C-alpha positions in Angstrom: 0.0 0.1 0.1 2.9 2.4 0.6 4.4 1.7 -2.8 1.1 2.5 -4.3 0.8 5.8 -2.3 4.3 6.9 -3.5 3.7 5.9 -7.0 0.5 8.1 -6.9 2.4 10.9 -5.4 5.1 10.8 -7.9 2.5 10.6 -10.7 0.8 13.7 -9.4 3.9 15.8 -9.0 4.9 14.9 -12.6 1.5 16.0 -13.9 2.0 19.5 -12.3 5.4 20.2 -13.7 6.0 21.7 -17.0 8.2 19.7 -19.6 11.1 21.1 -21.2 9.4 21.6 -24.6 6.5 23.4 -23.1 8.9 25.9 -21.5 10.9 26.2 -24.9 7.5 26.8 -26.7 6.6 29.7 -24.0 9.9 31.4 -24.4 9.6 31.2 -28.3 6.4 32.8 -28.2 7.6 35.6 -26.0 10.5 36.3 -28.1 8.2 36.6 -31.2 5.9 39.1 -29.3 9.1 41.0 -28.2 10.3 41.0 -31.7 7.2 42.6 -32.9 6.5 45.1 -30.0 10.0 46.5 -29.3 10.4 48.2 -32.8 6.9 49.7 -32.7 7.7 51.2 -29.3 11.0 52.4 -30.0 9.5 54.5 -33.0 7.0 56.0 -30.6 9.3 58.7 -29.4 10.1 60.0 -32.8 6.3 59.7 -33.7 5.6 61.9 -30.7 8.0 64.6 -31.8 6.5 64.5 -35.3 3.1 65.1 -33.8 4.3 67.8 -31.6 5.7 69.6 -34.6 2.3 69.3 -36.7 0.7 70.5 -33.4 2.9 73.3 -32.8 2.6 74.6 -36.5 -1.1 74.3 -36.3 -1.3 76.5 -33.3 1.1 79.0 -35.0 -0.8 79.1 -38.1 -4.2 79.6 -36.3 -2.8 82.6 -34.4 -1.4 84.1 -37.7 -4.9 83.5 -39.3 -6.7 85.0 -36.6 -4.4 88.1 -36.3 -5.0 88.5 -40.1 -8.7 88.3 -39.9 -8.7 90.9 -36.9 -6.2 93.4 -38.8 -7.9 93.8 -41.9 -6.1 91.2 -43.9 -2.6 92.2 -42.5 -0.2 89.7 -41.3 2.1 89.9 -38.4 5.3 92.0 -39.2 8.4 90.1 -39.1 10.4 92.6 -37.1 7.5 92.5 -34.3 6.3 88.8 -34.9 6.5 87.8 -31.3 5.2 90.8 -29.8 2.2 91.0 -32.1 1.2 87.5 -31.3 1.9 87.3 -27.6 0.7 91.0 -26.6 -2.2 93.0 -27.2 -2.5 94.7 -30.3 -4.3 97.8 -31.9 -6.1 97.8 -35.3 -2.7 99.2 -36.8 -0.8 96.4 -35.0 1.1 98.5 -32.5 1.6 96.2 -29.3 0.9 96.8 -25.5 1.4 94.4 -22.8 -1.8 95.4 -21.1 -5.3 95.8 -22.7 -6.8 99.1 -23.1 -9.2 101.0 -25.3 -7.0 100.8 -28.4 -5.1 97.6 -27.9 -8.3 95.5 -28.1 -6.9 92.3 -30.0 -4.9 89.3 -28.9 -2.9 88.0 -27.5 -3.0 85.0 -29.8 -0.2 82.8 -28.0 1.4 82.7 -24.5 4.8 82.1 -26.1 6.4 80.9 -29.5 6.8 77.3 -29.0 10.3 75.8 -29.4 10.9 73.5 -32.3 10.7 69.9 -31.3 12.8 68.1 -33.9 16.1 68.3 -35.9 19.2 70.1 -35.5 17.3 73.4 -34.3 15.6 71.4 -31.7 14.8 73.7 -28.7 15.1 77.1 -30.7 11.8 79.3 -30.9 13.4 82.4 -32.9 12.1 83.4 -36.3 14.0 83.9 -39.3 12.9 85.2 -42.8 14.7 82.6 -44.9 15.6 78.9 -44.2 19.0 78.3 -42.6 21.0 79.0 -39.8 20.6 77.2 -36.2 19.7 80.3 -34.3 15.9 79.9 -35.0 13.2 77.4 -35.0 10.9 78.8 -37.5 10.8 80.4 -41.0 8.1 83.0 -41.4 7.0 84.9 -44.6 5.4 88.2 -43.6 4.0 88.7 -47.3 2.0 85.4 -47.2 1.7 84.6 -43.5 3.3 81.3 -43.9 5.3 79.6 -41.3 7.3 76.3 -41.3 10.3 74.6 -39.5 13.7 76.0 -40.0 15.4 72.8 -41.0 17.3 71.6 -44.2 15.3 69.5 -46.6 17.7 66.5 -45.7 16.1 66.5 -42.3 13.0 64.1 -42.6 10.6 62.1 -40.6 10.2 58.3 -40.6 8.4 58.5 -43.8 10.9 60.6 -45.7 8.8 63.6 -45.7 11.0 66.9 -45.1 10.2 68.4 -41.8 10.5 71.9 -43.6 7.5 70.9 -45.7 5.1 70.2 -43.0 
């Protein structure tokens, strides 16, 4: 009877353990999942920066469009771009830090956002022509267009130049 009981206990413990093949299969499945998931997660940071650039451009373009609508079709001047978008303005475009009876428009932005991608990352200045590393944005006061101040060789994961966003 003791031998039967020992045999039964050994059979029960064997039934509860994993075989080497089962463990190998589990490790292979985890490896496959990792091989699929890790590249997707590592692209997340670059994708987030690209999305931030799109969002910042939308905010800047909306502010420029609103300024233009409230100032009789005139775009912010290049020389006073930051002041005209971050302070109160008169109908003629004169700026003031406080709202009064003549400075009734704006402000359209709290601050000019810093560029989130590329070699000029962290820069929030404005230039009139593409190039240089002292500014994040290129602004054309004649057309009201704004873009990232990056060379055409700097592209996103899809091969689209950041300067063409």
